C-alpha positions in Angstrom: 0.0 0.0 0.0 1.4 3.4 -1.0 0.8 6.6 0.8 0.5 9.8 -1.0 3.0 12.5 0.0 1.4 15.6 1.3 1.8 18.6 -1.0 2.5 21.8 0.9 -0.3 24.3 0.6 -0.5 28.1 1.1 -1.9 27.6 4.6 0.8 25.2 5.7 3.5 27.6 4.3 1.9 30.6 6.1 1.8 28.7 9.4 5.5 27.8 8.9 6.5 31.4 8.0 4.3 32.8 10.8 5.9 30.5 13.4 9.3 31.6 12.4 8.3 35.3 12.7 6.7 34.7 16.1 9.9 33.1 17.4 11.4 36.6 17.5 8.6 37.6 20.0 8.9 34.4 22.0 12.6 35.0 22.5 11.7 38.4 24.0 9.4 36.7 26.5 12.0 34.0 27.4 14.7 36.7 27.8 12.5 38.9 29.9 11.8 36.0 32.2 15.5 34.9 32.3 16.8 38.4 32.9 14.3 39.2 35.6 16.3 37.2 38.2 18.3 40.2 39.0 21.8 38.9 38.3 24.1 41.6 36.9 25.1 41.5 33.2 28.6 40.3 32.3 30.9 43.3 31.9 32.0 44.1 28.4 35.7 43.4 29.3 34.8 39.9 30.5 33.0 38.9 27.3 35.1 36.3 25.3 33.3 37.1 22.1 33.0 40.8 21.2 29.5 42.3 20.5 30.7 43.3 17.0 31.1 39.6 16.1 27.4 38.9 16.9 26.3 42.0 15.0 28.5 41.2 12.0 27.3 37.7 11.8 23.7 38.7 12.2 24.0 41.2 9.4 25.7 38.6 7.2 22.9 36.1 7.7 20.2 38.6 7.1 21.8 39.7 3.9 22.3 36.0 2.9 18.6 35.4 3.6 17.6 38.4 1.4 19.9 37.3 -1.4 18.7 33.7 -1.2 15.1 35.0 -1.4 15.9 37.1 -4.4 17.8 34.5 -6.3 16.1 31.3 -5.4 12.5 32.4 -4.7 11.7 35.7 -6.3 13.9 35.3 -9.4 12.3 32.1 -10.6 8.8 33.5 -9.9 9.6 36.5 -12.0 10.8 34.3 -14.8 7.7 32.2 -14.6 5.3 35.1 -14.6 7.0 37.7 -16.9 8.7 35.7 -19.7 7.1 34.9 -23.0 6.8 31.9 -23.1 6.8 31.7 -19.3 9.4 29.5 -17.6 7.9 26.7 -15.5 7.1 27.6 -11.9 8.8 25.2 -9.5 6.6 22.8 -7.5 5.2 23.6 -4.0 7.6 21.1 -2.4 10.6 22.8 -4.0 9.2 26.2 -3.0 8.8 25.0 0.6 12.5 24.0 0.7 13.7 27.2 -0.8 11.6 29.4 1.5 12.5 27.5 4.6 16.2 28.0 3.8 15.5 31.8 3.5 13.5 31.7 6.8 16.3 29.8 8.6 19.0 32.2 7.4 17.0 35.1 8.7 16.3 33.3 12.0 20.0 32.8 12.6 20.3 36.6 13.2 17.6 36.4 15.8 19.2 33.4 17.5 22.6 35.2 17.6 21.0 38.1 19.5 19.2 35.6 21.8 22.5 33.7 22.5 24.4 37.0 23.1 21.7 38.1 25.6 21.7 34.7 27.4 25.5 34.3 27.5 26.1 37.8 28.8 22.9 38.5 30.6 22.7 41.6 28.4 19.7 43.8 28.8 16.7 43.1 26.6 17.4 46.2 24.6 20.6 44.5 23.2 18.4 41.7 21.7 15.7 43.9 20.2 17.6 45.0 17.1 18.4 41.4 16.3 14.7 40.4 16.7 13.3 43.5 14.9 15.7 43.1 11.9 14.8 39.4 11.6 11.1 40.1 11.9 11.4 42.8 9.2 13.2 40.5 6.8 10.6 37.8 7.3 7.6 40.1 7.1 8.8 42.5 4.4 10.9 40.2 2.2 10.2 36.5 2.6 6.4 36.4 3.2 5.6 38.7 0.3 7.8 36.6 -2.0 5.9 33.5 -0.8 2.5 35.1 -1.2 3.5 36.0 -4.8 4.5 32.4 -5.4 1.1 31.1 -4.2 -0.8 33.7 -6.2 1.2 32.7 -9.3 0.7 29.1 -8.6 -3.1 29.4 -8.1 -3.6 31.7 -11.1 
């Protein structure tokens, strides 16, 4: 007996992308709880990894996510919708893989901010730029590209 492989749908993809976006908010709640114990933050001189390393890596991953989205998600969609004759639009399973890679690359930036805050008991305000930047990339870059894919697919 064979089982049919489930084909990703728009709603499954939106739940996945939404969950990745909500992780940025969940990290705020976890950090707020963790940091409320009152222990002092680690002094900048005692930090084995400099803050600039976390920031640089986060920026690199956000840029990689945006580039991946442009080249591997948006580019093929543009080719499929604007060329005459149109190029074939990749299958939903392939889209799912490509968009999850973009989401994961963006999420690394958020995780770096979370790790920095946990390691050094840094104030919540040191995490917020990481979380906000990740949320912006997901909401303003990846989700619109995905919605365009599903609109093109369903047209």
